[in-house]
Structures are given as C-alpha cells and as structure tokens.
N, CA, C and O atoms as a printed pandas DataFrame, in Angstrom:
     atom_number atom_name residue_name chain_id  residue_number  x_coord  y_coord  z_coord
0              1         N          MET        A               1    0.860   -1.125    0.064
1              2        CA          MET        A               1   -0.006   -0.011   -0.041
2              3         C          MET        A               1    0.864    1.225   -0.050
3              4         O          MET        A               1    1.942    1.228    0.545
4              5         N          LEU        A               2    0.437    2.225   -0.683
5              6        CA          LEU        A               2    1.238    3.477   -0.783
6              7         C          LEU        A               2    0.527    4.626   -0.065
7              8         O          LEU        A               2   -0.611    4.950   -0.403
8              9         N          THR        A               3    1.180    5.243    0.915
9             10        CA          THR        A               3    0.662    6.290    1.687
10            11         C          THR        A               3    1.599    7.496    1.735
11            12         O          THR        A               3    2.692    7.436    2.300
12            13         N          ASN        A               4    1.162    8.539    1.155
13            14        CA          ASN        A               4    1.985    9.825    1.125
14            15         C          ASN        A               4    3.423    9.494    0.461
15            16         O          ASN        A               4    4.460    9.987    0.906
16            17         N          GLY        A               5    3.393    8.690   -0.550
17            18        CA          GLY        A               5    4.666    8.418   -1.205
18            19         C          GLY        A               5    5.506    7.390   -0.550
19            20         O          GLY        A               5    6.583    7.066   -1.050
20            21         N          THR        A               6    5.055    6.851    0.565
21            22        CA          THR        A               6    5.769    5.779    1.373
22            23         C          THR        A               6    5.121    4.476    1.279
23            24         O          THR        A               6    3.904    4.376    1.436
24            25         N          VAL        A               7    5.895    3.430    1.020
25            26        CA          VAL        A               7    5.304    2.096    0.971
26            27         C          VAL        A               7    4.994    1.638    2.365
27            28         O          VAL        A               7    5.900    1.514    3.189
28            29         N          VAL        A               8    3.755    1.384    2.650
29            30        CA          VAL        A               8    3.360    0.856    3.953
30            31         C          VAL        A               8    2.912   -0.597    3.878
31            32         O          VAL        A               8    1.939   -0.879    3.178
32            33         N          PRO        A               9    3.531   -1.484    4.522
33            34        CA          PRO        A               9    3.144   -2.875    4.388
34            35         C          PRO        A               9    1.703   -3.119    4.749
35            36         O          PRO        A               9    1.213   -2.555    5.727
36            37         N          THR        A              10    1.013   -3.935    3.997
37            38        CA          THR        A              10   -0.363   -4.328    4.266
38            39         C          THR        A              10   -0.300   -5.425    5.325
39            40         O          THR        A              10    0.432   -6.394    5.127
40            41         N          LEU        A              11   -1.002   -5.329    6.404
41            42        CA          LEU        A              11   -1.062   -6.406    7.439
42            43         C          LEU        A              11   -2.081   -7.370    7.097
43            44         O          LEU        A              11   -3.097   -7.045    6.482
44            45         N          ILE        A              12   -1.819   -8.642    7.510
45            46        CA          ILE        A              12   -2.787   -9.685    7.242
46            47         C          ILE        A              12   -4.110   -9.405    7.929
47            48         O          ILE        A              12   -5.173   -9.705    7.385
48            49         N          LYS        A              13   -4.050   -8.835    9.114
49            50        CA          LYS        A              13   -5.371   -8.483    9.839
50            51         C          LYS        A              13   -6.256   -7.576    9.041
51            52         O          LYS        A              13   -7.470   -7.545    9.241
52            53         N          ASP        A              14   -5.661   -6.834    8.136
53            54        CA          ASP        A              14   -6.359   -5.830    7.312
54            55         C          ASP        A              14   -7.082   -6.587    6.143
55            56         O          ASP        A              14   -8.050   -6.043    5.613
56            57         N          VAL        A              15   -6.682   -7.739    5.745
57            58        CA          VAL        A              15   -7.250   -8.384    4.527
58            59         C          VAL        A              15   -7.875   -9.791    4.871
59            60         O          VAL        A              15   -8.585  -10.375    4.052
60            61         N          MET        A              16   -7.595  -10.294    6.068
61            62        CA          MET        A              16   -8.058  -11.701    6.338
62            63         C          MET        A              16   -9.588  -11.759    6.628
63            64         O          MET        A              16  -10.214  -10.770    7.010
64            65         N          SER        A              17  -10.116  -12.913    6.433
65            66        CA          SER        A              17  -11.532  -13.114    6.714
66            67         C          SER        A              17  -11.690  -13.279    8.189
67            68         O          SER        A              17  -10.963  -14.080    8.777
68            69         N          LYS        A              18  -12.613  -12.560    8.850
69            70        CA          LYS        A              18  -12.746  -12.636   10.291
70            71         C          LYS        A              18  -13.872  -13.519   10.669
71            72         O          LYS        A              18  -13.858  -14.055   11.777
72            73         N          ASP        A              19  -14.898  -13.726    9.795
73            74        CA          ASP        A              19  -16.054  -14.551   10.006
74            75         C          ASP        A              19  -15.804  -15.947    9.337
75            76         O          ASP        A              19  -16.374  -16.238    8.285
76            77         N          VAL        A              20  -14.985  -16.761    9.935
77            78        CA          VAL        A              20  -14.591  -18.063    9.293
78            79         C          VAL        A              20  -15.565  -19.196    9.610
79            80         O          VAL        A              20  -16.185  -19.268   10.671
80            81         N          GLU        A              21  -15.649  -20.040    8.653
81            82        CA          GLU        A              21  -16.478  -21.223    8.799
82            83         C          GLU        A              21  -15.555  -22.429    9.302
83            84         O          GLU        A              21  -14.444  -22.632    8.813
84            85         N          THR        A              22  -16.053  -23.134   10.216
85            86        CA          THR        A              22  -15.286  -24.348   10.696
86            87         C          THR        A              22  -16.196  -25.590   10.497
87            88         O          THR        A              22  -17.407  -25.461   10.316
88            89         N          VAL        A              23  -15.598  -26.758   10.535
89            90        CA          VAL        A              23  -16.233  -28.067   10.432
90            91         C          VAL        A              23  -15.409  -28.948   11.348
91            92         O          VAL        A              23  -14.298  -28.595   11.743
92            93         N          THR        A              24  -15.961  -30.083   11.674
93            94        CA          THR        A              24  -15.139  -31.103   12.360
94            95         C          THR        A              24  -14.585  -32.129   11.353
95            96         O          THR        A              24  -14.971  -32.141   10.184
96            97         N          PRO        A              25  -13.724  -32.939   11.810
97            98        CA          PRO        A              25  -13.167  -33.991   10.947
98            99         C          PRO        A              25  -14.265  -35.044   10.431
99           100         O          PRO        A              25  -14.098  -35.734    9.425
100          101         N          GLU        A              26  -15.329  -35.079   11.185
101          102        CA          GLU        A              26  -16.472  -36.000   10.897
102          103         C          GLU        A              26  -17.564  -35.472    9.965
103          104         O          GLU        A              26  -18.494  -36.191    9.600
104          105         N          THR        A              27  -17.418  -34.126    9.571
105          106        CA          THR        A              27  -18.356  -33.529    8.718
106          107         C          THR        A              27  -18.387  -34.163    7.375
107          108         O          THR        A              27  -17.330  -34.341    6.770
108          109         N          PRO        A              28  -19.620  -34.543    6.831
109          110        CA          PRO        A              28  -19.642  -35.106    5.520
110          111         C          PRO        A              28  -19.161  -34.129    4.394
111          112         O          PRO        A              28  -19.432  -32.929    4.435
112          113         N          LEU        A              29  -18.479  -34.668    3.447
113          114        CA          LEU        A              29  -17.939  -33.796    2.333
114          115         C          LEU        A              29  -18.899  -33.011    1.586
115          116         O          LEU        A              29  -18.588  -31.905    1.143
116          117         N          ASP        A              30  -20.165  -33.567    1.402
117          118        CA          ASP        A              30  -21.169  -32.731    0.744
118          119         C          ASP        A              30  -21.595  -31.580    1.474
119          120         O          ASP        A              30  -21.964  -30.577    0.863
120          121         N          GLU        A              31  -21.578  -31.630    2.834
121          122        CA          GLU        A              31  -21.907  -30.548    3.721
122          123         C          GLU        A              31  -20.801  -29.423    3.561
123          124         O          GLU        A              31  -21.130  -28.248    3.396
124          125         N          VAL        A              32  -19.555  -29.806    3.614
125          126        CA          VAL        A              32  -18.430  -28.893    3.416
126          127         C          VAL        A              32  -18.595  -28.140    2.053
127          128         O          VAL        A              32  -18.536  -26.914    1.973
128          129         N          ALA        A              33  -18.799  -28.940    1.028
129          130        CA          ALA        A              33  -19.000  -28.284   -0.272
130          131         C          ALA        A              33  -20.179  -27.305   -0.385
131          132         O          ALA        A              33  -20.131  -26.300   -1.094
132          133         N          LYS        A              34  -21.229  -27.657    0.350
133          134        CA          LYS        A              34  -22.376  -26.725    0.366
134          135         C          LYS        A              34  -21.933  -25.427    1.122
135          136         O          LYS        A              34  -22.231  -24.322    0.667
136          137         N          LYS        A              35  -21.231  -25.567    2.258
137          138        CA          LYS        A              35  -20.802  -24.389    3.045
138          139         C          LYS        A              35  -19.897  -23.430    2.171
139          140         O          LYS        A              35  -20.016  -22.206    2.201
140          141         N          MET        A              36  -18.976  -24.115    1.383
141          142        CA          MET        A              36  -18.076  -23.335    0.470
142          143         C          MET        A              36  -18.945  -22.542   -0.555
143          144         O          MET        A              36  -18.741  -21.348   -0.770
144          145         N          GLN        A              37  -19.892  -23.236   -1.159
145          146        CA          GLN        A              37  -20.741  -22.678   -2.152
146          147         C          GLN        A              37  -21.568  -21.526   -1.534
147          148         O          GLN        A              37  -21.625  -20.442   -2.115
148          149         N          ARG        A              38  -22.180  -21.735   -0.418
149          150        CA          ARG        A              38  -22.942  -20.691    0.230
150          151         C          ARG        A              38  -22.097  -19.430    0.580
151          152         O          ARG        A              38  -22.564  -18.311    0.372
152          153         N          ARG        A              39  -20.947  -19.592    1.070
153          154        CA          ARG        A              39  -20.084  -18.586    1.490
154          155         C          ARG        A              39  -19.245  -18.015    0.327
155          156         O          ARG        A              39  -18.620  -16.968    0.493
156          157         N          ASP        A              40  -19.218  -18.675   -0.841
157          158        CA          ASP        A              40  -18.376  -18.381   -1.893
158          159         C          ASP        A              40  -16.894  -18.209   -1.447
159          160         O          ASP        A              40  -16.223  -17.188   -1.593
160          161         N          CYS        A              41  -16.488  -19.410   -0.864
161          162        CA          CYS        A              41  -15.114  -19.442   -0.437
162          163         C          CYS        A              41  -14.419  -20.745   -0.888
163          164         O          CYS        A              41  -15.068  -21.711   -1.292
164          165         N          GLY        A              42  -13.110  -20.732   -0.805
165          166        CA          GLY        A              42  -12.365  -21.972   -1.349
166          167         C          GLY        A              42  -11.803  -22.818   -0.320
167          168         O          GLY        A              42  -11.214  -23.844   -0.660
168          169         N          CYS        A              43  -11.924  -22.481    0.989
169          170        CA          CYS        A              43  -11.461  -23.332    2.061
170          171         C          CYS        A              43  -12.292  -23.240    3.366
171          172         O          CYS        A              43  -12.928  -22.215    3.612
172          173         N          VAL        A              44  -12.291  -24.194    4.117
173          174        CA          VAL        A              44  -12.959  -24.282    5.419
174          175         C          VAL        A              44  -11.937  -24.796    6.409
175          176         O          VAL        A              44  -11.198  -25.735    6.112
176          177         N          LEU        A              45  -11.887  -24.189    7.587
177          178        CA          LEU        A              45  -11.040  -24.730    8.659
178          179         C          LEU        A              45  -11.694  -25.969    9.392
179          180         O          LEU        A              45  -12.899  -26.033    9.633
180          181         N          VAL        A              46  -10.814  -26.905    9.709
181          182        CA          VAL        A              46  -11.255  -28.064   10.502
182          183         C          VAL        A              46  -10.836  -27.935   11.896
183          184         O          VAL        A              46   -9.644  -27.804   12.172
184          185         N          ALA        A              47  -11.746  -27.964   12.789
185          186        CA          ALA        A              47  -11.429  -27.888   14.225
186          187         C          ALA        A              47  -12.034  -29.026   15.042
187          188         O          ALA        A              47  -13.091  -29.580   14.739
188          189         N          GLN        A              48  -11.327  -29.315   16.041
189          190        CA          GLN        A              48  -11.766  -30.351   16.992
190          191         C          GLN        A              48  -11.384  -30.010   18.375
191          192         O          GLN        A              48  -10.215  -29.692   18.596
192          193         N          ASP        A              49  -12.262  -30.044   19.340
193          194        CA          ASP        A              49  -12.076  -29.708   20.726
194          195         C          ASP        A              49  -11.393  -28.335   20.779
195          196         O          ASP        A              49  -10.336  -28.204   21.396
196          197         N          ASP        A              50  -11.953  -27.355   20.173
197          198        CA          ASP        A              50  -11.475  -25.896   20.142
198          199         C          ASP        A              50   -9.984  -25.801   19.706
199          200         O          ASP        A              50   -9.231  -24.935   20.151
200          201         N          ARG        A              51   -9.610  -26.742   18.813
201          202        CA          ARG        A              51   -8.204  -26.758   18.363
202          203         C          ARG        A              51   -8.298  -26.836   16.812
203          204         O          ARG        A              51   -9.108  -27.612   16.306
204          205         N          LEU        A              52   -7.493  -26.053   16.045
205          206        CA          LEU        A              52   -7.410  -26.223   14.643
206          207         C          LEU        A              52   -6.617  -27.366   14.304
207          208         O          LEU        A              52   -5.457  -27.440   14.710
208          209         N          VAL        A              53   -7.176  -28.345   13.536
209          210        CA          VAL        A              53   -6.486  -29.590   13.188
210          211         C          VAL        A              53   -6.184  -29.725   11.683
211          212         O          VAL        A              53   -5.532  -30.673   11.248
212          213         N          GLY        A              54   -6.693  -28.717   10.881
213          214        CA          GLY        A              54   -6.441  -28.694    9.429
214          215         C          GLY        A              54   -7.400  -27.809    8.716
215          216         O          GLY        A              54   -8.140  -27.014    9.295
216          217         N          MET        A              55   -7.347  -27.997    7.361
217          218        CA          MET        A              55   -8.253  -27.217    6.528
218          219         C          MET        A              55   -8.600  -27.956    5.283
219          220         O          MET        A              55   -7.770  -28.755    4.848
220          221         N          ILE        A              56   -9.698  -27.788    4.675
221          222        CA          ILE        A              56  -10.019  -28.497    3.439
222          223         C          ILE        A              56  -10.377  -27.424    2.389
223          224         O          ILE        A              56  -11.109  -26.467    2.641
224          225         N          THR        A              57   -9.825  -27.649    1.242
225          226        CA          THR        A              57  -10.001  -26.627    0.231
226          227         C          THR        A              57  -10.898  -27.199   -1.010
227          228         O          THR        A              57  -11.155  -28.393   -1.159
228          229         N          ASP        A              58  -11.265  -26.312   -1.743
229          230        CA          ASP        A              58  -12.091  -26.753   -2.929
230          231         C          ASP        A              58  -11.150  -27.669   -3.885
231          232         O          ASP        A              58  -11.634  -28.508   -4.646
232          233         N          ARG        A              59   -9.934  -27.453   -3.784
233          234        CA          ARG        A              59   -9.012  -28.266   -4.681
234          235         C          ARG        A              59   -8.969  -29.695   -4.003
235          236         O          ARG        A              59   -8.938  -30.670   -4.753
236          237         N          ASP        A              60   -8.964  -29.876   -2.682
237          238        CA          ASP        A              60   -8.989  -31.110   -2.056
238          239         C          ASP        A              60  -10.227  -31.826   -2.512
239          240         O          ASP        A              60  -10.145  -33.013   -2.826
240          241         N          LEU        A              61  -11.364  -31.185   -2.569
241          242        CA          LEU        A              61  -12.611  -31.821   -3.021
242          243         C          LEU        A              61  -12.507  -32.251   -4.461
243          244         O          LEU        A              61  -12.940  -33.355   -4.794
244          245         N          ALA        A              62  -11.958  -31.438   -5.324
245          246        CA          ALA        A              62  -11.864  -31.734   -6.740
246          247         C          ALA        A              62  -10.814  -32.856   -7.071
247          248         O          ALA        A              62  -11.035  -33.681   -7.957
248          249         N          ILE        A              63   -9.737  -32.852   -6.370
249          250        CA          ILE        A              63   -8.678  -33.819   -6.745
250          251         C          ILE        A              63   -8.886  -35.168   -5.885
251          252         O          ILE        A              63   -8.698  -36.275   -6.390
252          253         N          ARG        A              64   -9.232  -35.013   -4.734
253          254        CA          ARG        A              64   -9.242  -36.265   -3.916
254          255         C          ARG        A              64  -10.623  -36.898   -3.870
255          256         O          ARG        A              64  -10.725  -38.076   -3.528
256          257         N          CYS        A              65  -11.741  -36.145   -4.213
257          258        CA          CYS        A              65  -13.032  -36.723   -4.009
258          259         C          CYS        A              65  -13.758  -36.982   -5.387
259          260         O          CYS        A              65  -14.428  -37.996   -5.583
260          261         N          ILE        A              66  -13.587  -36.053   -6.268
261          262        CA          ILE        A              66  -14.314  -36.106   -7.485
262          263         C          ILE        A              66  -13.583  -36.767   -8.647
263          264         O          ILE        A              66  -14.192  -37.463   -9.460
264          265         N          ALA        A              67  -12.254  -36.542   -8.721
265          266        CA          ALA        A              67  -11.345  -37.064   -9.831
266          267         C          ALA        A              67  -11.314  -38.573   -9.681
267          268         O          ALA        A              67  -10.647  -39.257  -10.457
C-alpha cells in the first residue's frame, strides 16, 4: 500500500476473513462443499475440541473426491 509516497506494508489483519467457517473431521464432504458454495469461499477450517487440526480446500474436494 502506498501512503504519502511511502510504501506501508499491508497487514494480514487488514485483509483476512474474520467470520470464518469451521467443520469437524467427521463432517460429510457434501456439507463442506455446500458451505463453500454458500459462502463463496475456497477453504474451510477443520477444528476439533477448540483446536485447529487442518483445513479442506475446494482443490481437495476436486482432486481427492471427484477425480
């Protein structure tokens, strides 16, 4: 970002999604795909016992589940 002729680094907090969607490892794939479609996003965080354990992406669905 350029401010008054000076390059100011853009911080992650300024561009990240704050209202994230999470699922559990036991969530069915079709439910995850519907969440992605509804939110128009390409990934969903996977959490278990209030801990982040992974994420699933639209590419994961396409390559590992559909192909």
